[in-house]
C-alpha positions in Angstrom: 0.0 0.0 0.0 1.4 3.4 -0.9 2.5 5.7 1.9 -0.1 8.0 3.3 -3.0 5.8 2.3 -5.2 4.2 4.9 -6.6 0.7 4.4 -10.3 0.6 3.3 -12.8 -1.4 5.2 -13.9 -4.7 3.6 -17.1 -6.6 3.9 -17.4 -9.9 5.7 -20.6 -11.8 5.1 -21.9 -14.7 7.2 -25.2 -16.5 7.4 -26.9 -17.0 10.7 -30.1 -18.5 12.0 -32.7 -16.0 13.2 -32.2 -17.2 16.8 -28.5 -16.6 16.5 -29.0 -13.1 15.0 -31.5 -12.2 17.7 -29.1 -13.3 20.5 -26.3 -11.2 18.9 -28.6 -8.2 18.5 -29.7 -8.4 22.1 -26.1 -8.5 23.4 -25.1 -5.7 21.0 -28.0 -3.5 22.1 -27.2 -4.0 25.7 -23.7 -2.6 25.0 -25.1 0.2 22.8 -23.3 -1.1 19.8 -24.2 -2.2 16.3 -24.4 -5.8 15.4 -21.4 -5.4 13.1 -19.2 -3.8 15.8 -20.2 -6.4 18.3 -19.5 -9.3 16.0 -16.2 -8.0 14.7 -14.9 -7.4 18.2 -16.0 -10.8 19.4 -14.4 -12.5 16.4 -11.2 -10.6 16.7 -10.9 -11.4 20.4 -11.5 -15.1 19.7 -8.9 -15.0 16.9 -6.3 -13.3 19.2 -6.9 -16.0 21.9 -6.6 -18.8 19.3 -3.3 -17.4 17.9 -1.8 -16.8 21.3 -2.6 -20.4 22.3 -0.6 -21.7 19.2 2.8 -20.9 20.8 4.3 -24.4 21.5 7.9 -25.1 22.4 9.8 -28.0 23.9 12.7 -28.1 26.3 14.9 -30.7 27.9 14.3 -31.7 31.6 17.0 -29.5 33.0 15.7 -26.4 31.2 12.2 -27.2 32.3 13.4 -27.5 35.9 15.0 -24.0 35.7 11.8 -22.7 34.2 9.7 -24.1 37.0 12.1 -22.7 39.6 11.7 -19.2 38.0 7.9 -19.6 38.1 8.1 -20.6 41.8 10.5 -17.8 42.7 10.1 -14.9 40.2 12.7 -12.3 39.9 11.8 -8.8 41.3 10.2 -6.5 38.8 12.5 -4.1 36.9 11.8 -0.9 34.9 12.4 -2.9 31.7 9.8 -5.5 32.7 7.3 -2.7 33.6 7.8 -1.2 30.1 7.3 -4.5 28.5 4.1 -5.2 30.3 2.8 -1.7 29.3 3.6 -2.4 25.6 0.5 -2.5 23.4 -0.1 -5.8 21.6 0.3 -5.6 17.8 -3.5 -6.0 17.2 -4.2 -3.1 19.6 -2.1 -0.6 17.7 
């Protein structure tokens, strides 16, 4: 995309049963939001959770023991850690 241009919104179409639509509409109305806004936020939240759960790694027994020890006795917080925890997730930017 050329510099200075903002991405345009795109349509996402799905089919729902009337009962599903009514449930979504009721929840959206309670939040004072449109159906589209409600559904898009819910879908994005679910997608983020799914992607975050996909991180998988393996370690040997010794490394895992060190990892468990750190969980049991965490290091004191530092300014660097505080900055990291305040960093916005990429999908929130």
